[in-house]
C-alpha positions as CSV (number, residue, x, y, z in Angstrom):
1,X,21.7,-20.4,3.3
2,X,19.7,-17.6,1.9
3,X,16.5,-15.5,3.4
4,X,13.9,-17.4,2.1
5,X,15.4,-20.9,3.2
6,X,15.5,-19.9,6.7
7,X,11.8,-18.9,6.6
8,X,10.5,-22.2,5.6
9,X,10.1,-25.5,6.5
10,X,9.8,-26.0,10.6
11,X,10.7,-22.5,11.6
12,X,7.8,-21.2,9.7
13,X,5.7,-24.1,11.0
14,X,6.2,-23.2,14.6
15,X,5.6,-19.0,14.1
16,X,2.3,-20.4,12.2
17,X,1.3,-22.5,15.4
18,X,1.9,-20.0,18.0
19,X,0.6,-16.9,16.0
20,X,-2.9,-19.1,15.9
21,X,-2.7,-19.9,18.7
22,X,-2.1,-16.5,20.2
23,X,-4.6,-14.6,17.9
24,X,-7.1,-17.3,18.1
25,X,-7.2,-18.1,14.3
26,X,-9.2,-21.1,13.9
27,X,-8.6,-21.5,9.7
28,X,-4.8,-22.2,9.2
29,X,-4.8,-21.4,5.5
30,X,-6.0,-17.9,6.0
31,X,-3.3,-17.2,8.7
32,X,-0.6,-19.2,6.6
33,X,-1.8,-16.7,3.6
34,X,-1.7,-13.6,6.3
35,X,1.8,-14.6,7.7
36,X,3.2,-14.7,4.0
37,X,1.8,-11.4,2.9
38,X,3.4,-9.8,6.3
39,X,6.7,-11.5,5.8
40,X,6.4,-10.2,2.1
41,X,5.6,-6.9,3.0
42,X,7.9,-6.3,6.0
43,X,10.7,-7.7,3.7
44,X,9.8,-5.2,0.8
45,X,10.1,-2.2,3.7
46,X,13.4,-3.6,4.5
47,X,14.7,-3.8,1.1
48,X,13.4,-0.5,0.0
49,X,15.0,1.3,2.8
50,X,18.4,-0.9,2.3
51,X,18.2,0.5,-1.7
52,X,20.5,3.3,-0.5
53,X,23.9,3.4,0.9
54,X,22.7,5.7,4.2
55,X,19.5,3.1,4.3
56,X,21.8,0.2,3.7
57,X,24.3,1.0,6.2
58,X,21.9,1.8,8.9
59,X,20.3,-1.5,8.3
60,X,23.3,-3.5,8.9
61,X,24.7,-1.4,12.1
62,X,20.8,-2.1,13.4
63,X,21.0,-5.8,12.5
64,X,24.8,-6.4,13.9
65,X,24.0,-4.3,17.1
66,X,20.7,-5.5,18.1
67,X,19.9,-8.7,16.4
68,X,22.2,-11.7,16.7
69,X,19.6,-14.3,15.5
70,X,19.3,-15.9,18.9
71,X,15.4,-15.6,18.9
72,X,15.6,-18.4,16.0
73,X,17.0,-20.7,18.8
74,X,14.8,-19.6,21.3
75,X,11.4,-19.0,19.4
76,X,8.6,-21.1,21.8
77,X,10.2,-19.2,24.4
78,X,9.8,-15.8,22.4
79,X,6.3,-16.3,21.7
80,X,5.6,-17.4,25.2
81,X,7.5,-14.2,26.4
82,X,10.0,-16.0,28.0
83,X,13.1,-15.3,26.1
84,X,15.0,-12.2,27.7
85,X,17.7,-11.2,25.0
86,X,20.5,-8.8,26.3
87,X,19.3,-6.3,24.0
88,X,15.3,-5.6,24.6
89,X,15.5,-3.9,21.0
90,X,15.9,-7.5,19.8
91,X,12.2,-8.0,20.5
92,X,10.5,-4.8,20.2
93,X,8.2,-5.4,17.1
94,X,6.1,-2.0,17.6
95,X,9.7,-0.3,17.2
96,X,10.6,-2.0,14.4
97,X,7.6,-1.5,12.9
98,X,7.8,2.2,13.6
99,X,11.4,2.3,11.6
100,X,10.1,0.2,9.1
101,X,6.6,1.5,7.8
102,X,6.2,5.0,10.4
103,X,3.2,5.7,9.6
104,X,2.1,3.2,6.9
105,X,1.3,0.6,9.9
106,X,-2.1,1.0,9.8
107,X,-2.7,1.1,5.9
108,X,-0.3,-2.0,5.9
109,X,-2.2,-3.9,8.4
110,X,-6.2,-2.5,6.6
111,X,-4.7,-3.7,3.5
112,X,-3.3,-7.2,4.2
113,X,-6.2,-7.9,6.4
114,X,-8.6,-7.4,3.1
115,X,-6.3,-8.9,0.6
116,X,-6.4,-12.0,3.4
117,X,-10.0,-12.0,5.2
118,X,-8.2,-11.1,8.7
119,X,-9.6,-8.4,10.6
120,X,-6.7,-5.6,10.8
121,X,-6.6,-5.7,14.3
122,X,-4.9,-9.1,14.3
123,X,-2.7,-8.4,11.3
124,X,-1.4,-5.5,13.6
125,X,-0.7,-7.9,16.5
126,X,1.0,-10.2,13.8
127,X,2.9,-7.5,12.3
128,X,4.7,-6.7,15.8
129,X,5.1,-10.8,16.5
130,X,6.7,-11.4,12.8
131,X,8.9,-8.2,12.8
132,X,11.8,-9.1,15.5
133,X,11.6,-12.8,14.0
134,X,12.7,-11.2,10.5
135,X,15.3,-9.2,11.6
136,X,16.3,-12.3,13.7
137,X,16.7,-14.1,10.4
138,X,18.6,-11.3,8.7
139,X,21.1,-11.8,11.5
140,X,21.5,-15.3,11.6
141,X,22.1,-14.7,7.7
142,X,24.7,-12.5,8.4
143,X,26.6,-14.5,10.5
144,X,26.3,-17.0,7.4
145,X,27.2,-14.4,4.7
146,X,31.3,-13.9,4.0
147,X,30.2,-10.0,4.5
148,X,32.3,-6.8,2.6
149,X,33.3,-4.4,4.9
150,X,30.3,-2.6,4.3
151,X,27.8,-5.3,4.9
152,X,27.2,-5.6,1.4
153,X,26.5,-9.4,1.6
154,X,23.9,-9.0,3.8
155,X,21.7,-6.4,1.3
156,X,22.7,-8.3,-1.9
157,X,21.2,-11.3,0.0
158,X,17.9,-9.0,1.3
159,X,17.5,-7.6,-2.0
160,X,17.9,-10.7,-4.0
161,X,15.7,-12.4,-1.9
162,X,12.8,-9.9,-1.9
163,X,13.0,-10.0,-5.5
164,X,12.7,-13.8,-5.7
165,X,9.5,-13.4,-3.3
166,X,8.0,-11.0,-5.3
167,X,8.6,-13.0,-8.6
168,X,6.8,-15.6,-6.9
169,X,3.6,-13.9,-5.6
170,X,1.1,-11.8,-7.2
171,X,1.4,-9.2,-4.7
172,X,2.3,-6.0,-6.5
173,X,-0.3,-4.5,-6.5
174,X,-1.0,-4.8,-2.6
175,X,3.1,-3.6,-2.0
176,X,2.3,-0.9,-4.2
177,X,-0.8,0.5,-1.9
178,X,1.2,-0.2,1.1
179,X,4.7,1.1,0.2
180,X,4.8,2.7,-3.2
181,X,7.1,6.0,-2.4
182,X,5.9,7.9,-5.7
183,X,2.3,6.6,-6.3
184,X,3.5,5.4,-9.6
185,X,2.7,1.9,-9.1
186,X,6.1,0.5,-9.1
187,X,7.5,-0.9,-5.6
188,X,10.5,-2.4,-7.2
189,X,11.5,0.6,-9.2
190,X,11.3,2.3,-5.9
191,X,13.2,-0.5,-4.2
192,X,15.8,0.0,-7.0
193,X,16.2,3.7,-6.6
194,X,19.0,5.3,-4.7
195,X,17.3,9.2,-4.3
196,X,14.8,8.9,-1.4
197,X,15.4,9.6,2.2
198,X,15.8,6.3,4.1
199,X,13.6,5.5,7.3
200,X,15.8,3.5,8.7
201,X,18.7,6.3,8.1
202,X,16.6,8.7,10.3
203,X,15.6,6.1,13.1
204,X,18.3,3.3,13.5
205,X,20.9,5.8,13.8
206,X,21.8,6.8,17.5
């Protein structure tokens, strides 16, 4: 099972139903587009930070420590506020966004909002809702992967899934606006590079 499989079918439908209800969005197609774009942006942020050894190790440690995937088994309770995991970090959407996007959160929300026709404030809330779920997906995928001692199995799965999703979307320009480090317009060059200091490396390490 790969990451994109975990984000399709019944799970995605439950997420979409709850998000549209909580955000008061009546246009399901618009909300679905925003959800897909949000997932794509967050996965690319994870992949970008995990594309160097330091960041990869930090991500694997964070997933192993804080995200066991149980949120996926309690998704309705999560949205209703009834899910209380042993580690509160598992559902701290704002904290996860701080790690992944840093000061680019408002840029991300504004850009996704313009792309999908939703309000930036709604997108900010959506990102905070989705971030713990996506980390839970990584946790579940991690359990289903025969990992190398370095966690290479999870990182390889993340990078491969991100590349696959990118190849199926036409959001390269949007991703570059939000995540491109050096302004050269190539987010995947940044993902493939090894020379930048990881946000995850700085902030997930305790």
